[in-house]
Backbone bond lengths (Angstrom), bond angles and torsions (degrees), N, CA, C in turn:
res aa  C-N    CA-C-N  psi(-1)  N-CA   C-N-CA  omega(-1)  CA-C   N-CA-C  phi
1 M - - - 1.430 - - 1.518 108.44 -
2 S 1.325 115.89 135.71 1.457 121.56 -177.13 1.521 110.11 -100.71
3 H 1.322 115.07 135.32 1.462 121.03 176.43 1.513 107.80 -114.12
4 T 1.315 116.17 132.48 1.452 119.43 176.06 1.515 108.47 -119.42
5 A 1.290 114.98 141.03 1.459 120.62 -179.92 1.519 108.98 -98.09
6 A 1.312 116.03 134.13 1.455 120.44 175.43 1.520 107.84 -85.07
7 V 1.323 115.48 120.16 1.452 120.67 -177.96 1.514 108.16 -120.15
8 R 1.306 116.58 126.44 1.456 120.85 175.48 1.515 107.50 -90.05
9 I 1.315 115.40 117.10 1.459 120.31 176.69 1.518 106.19 -91.87
10 P 1.330 116.72 118.97 1.469 119.80 -175.37 1.520 111.47 -64.21
11 D 1.332 115.31 143.37 1.455 117.63 175.80 1.529 109.30 -90.23
12 Y 1.297 115.49 162.01 1.457 121.16 -173.55 1.523 111.47 -62.92
13 Q 1.337 116.74 -43.46 1.457 119.70 -174.34 1.521 112.05 -64.78
14 S 1.333 118.77 -45.42 1.463 118.87 -179.63 1.521 111.00 -67.99
15 A 1.330 117.98 -32.36 1.463 119.89 176.00 1.522 110.13 -66.30
16 T 1.319 116.89 -41.36 1.458 121.10 178.20 1.521 110.53 -65.70
17 D 1.340 116.59 -44.62 1.456 120.51 -179.39 1.519 111.79 -61.07
18 S 1.332 117.17 -45.81 1.454 119.08 -178.06 1.527 111.20 -69.38
19 A 1.325 117.44 -34.26 1.462 120.32 179.29 1.528 111.30 -69.84
20 N 1.316 117.23 -27.97 1.465 121.17 -177.78 1.521 112.21 -110.62
21 N 1.339 116.88 22.28 1.467 121.25 -179.24 1.523 111.96 52.42
22 G 1.332 115.72 42.61 1.450 120.77 176.99 1.513 114.52 85.84
23 R 1.323 119.00 -3.23 1.460 122.18 -178.95 1.528 108.90 -107.80
24 S 1.297 116.49 100.19 1.460 120.61 178.86 1.520 109.87 -79.17
25 H 1.348 115.89 131.82 1.455 120.94 177.23 1.520 111.36 -89.44
26 L 1.309 117.11 -5.66 1.455 121.62 178.32 1.517 108.47 -111.01
27 A 1.312 116.38 141.47 1.463 119.72 179.37 1.521 110.34 -64.36
28 E 1.322 117.00 -43.57 1.458 121.37 176.65 1.525 108.87 -158.05
29 A 1.320 115.44 160.80 1.458 120.33 -178.49 1.528 109.60 -69.72
30 P 1.328 117.33 141.29 1.468 119.43 175.02 1.531 109.14 -59.95
31 S 1.305 116.81 140.94 1.459 120.38 -175.36 1.518 112.83 -66.26
32 N 1.331 118.59 -23.10 1.456 120.64 -178.78 1.533 113.06 -100.31
33 F 1.328 117.56 9.91 1.461 121.48 -178.94 1.517 110.22 -82.58
34 E 1.328 116.13 122.20 1.463 120.70 178.02 1.526 108.62 -103.87
35 P 1.336 117.72 117.87 1.461 119.22 177.30 1.524 110.46 -59.34
36 V 1.316 115.85 148.63 1.458 120.32 179.88 1.523 110.04 -100.41
37 L 1.329 114.95 156.66 1.457 122.14 179.32 1.517 109.14 -100.94
38 N 1.325 116.28 145.97 1.457 118.97 171.94 1.536 108.36 -84.84
39 T 1.306 116.58 179.50 1.465 120.38 -176.10 1.519 111.94 -61.40
40 Q 1.324 117.29 -42.66 1.472 120.92 -178.81 1.524 110.90 -61.67
41 E 1.338 117.01 -46.40 1.459 121.24 -178.54 1.527 111.61 -65.44
42 A 1.339 116.67 -44.72 1.464 120.35 -179.53 1.524 111.07 -66.68
43 A 1.318 117.74 -39.85 1.467 121.27 178.96 1.526 110.47 -64.51
44 A 1.325 117.17 -39.94 1.467 120.08 177.80 1.529 110.51 -64.07
45 L 1.332 116.50 -40.15 1.464 120.08 177.66 1.522 111.63 -61.54
46 L 1.332 116.17 -41.65 1.468 121.58 -178.47 1.530 112.49 -85.04
47 Q 1.324 116.62 -8.07 1.460 123.20 -179.09 1.520 111.55 58.89
48 I 1.342 114.91 47.10 1.459 121.32 174.67 1.526 108.05 -132.44
49 H 1.307 116.15 167.01 1.459 120.80 -179.55 1.533 109.44 -72.59
50 P 1.331 117.58 140.96 1.477 120.01 179.91 1.529 114.07 -56.20
51 K 1.314 118.32 -36.59 1.470 120.49 179.12 1.530 110.61 -66.48
52 T 1.328 117.12 -35.76 1.466 121.23 176.21 1.525 109.73 -63.18
53 L 1.317 116.49 -43.56 1.463 120.69 179.60 1.529 110.83 -64.91
54 Q 1.324 118.15 -40.99 1.459 120.83 177.35 1.522 111.51 -62.36
55 R 1.319 116.40 -41.42 1.468 120.12 178.40 1.529 110.32 -63.58
56 M 1.330 116.89 -43.88 1.463 120.77 178.53 1.531 110.99 -62.25
57 A 1.324 116.90 -37.73 1.467 120.73 178.59 1.529 110.11 -66.30
58 R 1.323 117.46 -44.83 1.473 120.75 178.64 1.515 111.46 -59.22
59 Q 1.341 116.06 -36.77 1.465 121.44 -178.29 1.529 112.34 -82.26
60 G 1.322 117.51 -5.10 1.462 121.03 -179.91 1.512 113.36 76.19
61 R 1.317 116.93 20.45 1.468 121.01 -177.49 1.521 113.40 -89.52
62 V 1.328 117.40 -8.90 1.460 122.37 -179.80 1.533 107.23 -138.27
63 P 1.348 118.28 143.11 1.464 119.44 -179.80 1.528 110.92 -67.07
64 A 1.318 116.09 121.16 1.465 121.66 -177.15 1.514 109.14 -159.57
65 F 1.303 115.65 165.50 1.455 120.92 173.91 1.521 108.18 -147.86
66 R 1.315 114.51 161.33 1.461 120.02 -178.44 1.518 110.60 -107.71
67 I 1.312 114.20 140.99 1.454 122.20 168.38 1.522 104.05 -120.28
68 G 1.306 115.77 105.09 1.462 119.88 -172.71 1.520 109.38 65.98
69 D 1.318 116.50 -124.66 1.461 121.63 179.26 1.524 112.72 -94.45
70 L 1.325 117.77 0.62 1.461 121.42 -171.83 1.520 112.08 -105.65
71 W 1.330 116.24 136.36 1.462 122.02 175.82 1.514 108.63 -81.88
72 R 1.327 115.90 140.83 1.459 122.83 176.50 1.524 108.75 -131.84
73 F 1.333 115.16 152.57 1.463 122.07 -173.54 1.521 109.14 -138.87
74 R 1.327 116.23 145.42 1.460 121.26 172.70 1.528 107.75 -101.54
75 A 1.318 116.20 129.12 1.464 120.54 -178.94 1.525 110.80 -58.71
76 S 1.329 117.75 -39.04 1.467 120.51 -178.92 1.528 111.33 -64.37
77 E 1.345 117.00 -37.97 1.463 120.11 179.00 1.524 111.09 -70.94
78 L 1.329 117.00 -36.67 1.468 119.64 176.75 1.523 110.16 -65.13
79 D 1.332 116.28 -40.99 1.461 120.52 179.05 1.529 110.32 -63.25
80 E 1.322 117.05 -45.22 1.469 121.04 178.58 1.528 110.78 -62.73
81 W 1.321 116.25 -41.16 1.469 121.86 178.27 1.525 110.69 -60.17
82 L 1.322 117.22 -43.94 1.461 120.56 178.80 1.521 111.51 -66.33
83 R 1.322 116.46 -42.26 1.469 120.57 -178.64 1.526 112.85 -69.97
84 S 1.323 117.51 -19.57 1.462 120.73 -177.86 1.525 112.71 -74.87
85 G 1.317 117.21 -1.13 1.457 119.87 176.60 1.507 112.83 89.50
86 V 1.305 116.76 43.09 1.468 121.74 178.52 1.509 108.98 -58.40
87 C 1.319 116.05 132.65 1.450 121.36 179.50 1.518 110.20 -108.94
88 S 1.305 115.74 143.73 1.450 120.63 175.03 1.522 108.57 -80.05
89 N 1.312 116.41 148.80 1.464 120.33 176.28 1.523 111.48 -71.45
90 R 1.324 116.93 -21.57 1.456 120.97 -175.28 1.518 114.10 -97.43
91 H 1.336 116.41 -21.89 1.454 119.91 -176.97 1.521 109.69 -129.77
92 S 1.309 115.76 145.69 1.455 118.83 177.33 1.526 110.09 -75.52
93 C 1.309 116.48 152.92 1.458 120.41 177.54 1.518 109.89 -74.08
94 R 1.285 115.56 140.00 1.475 120.85 177.88 1.505 108.73 -119.35
95 N 1.330 116.75 137.81 1.468 121.04 178.71 1.479 111.02 -96.15
């Protein structure tokens, strides 16, 4: 049985509004700006525990970057990483 997690990916405008108490300093979001996911959101997308994802990020095993002390992830990079044929260290890849 397959379980899928519903993940709300925040949009740029609501993130800007909440960060500026409803006062956006930008007229509109750049068309090429991709919102980033926090650890909880990215872990839910990948269906793994957030601590596992943080460990993988520290080890450089998953595409991620830090903003201050916080890990951030781009959904498009995670998707590309998965499609590239990521192999588990414990199990062989199967085609």
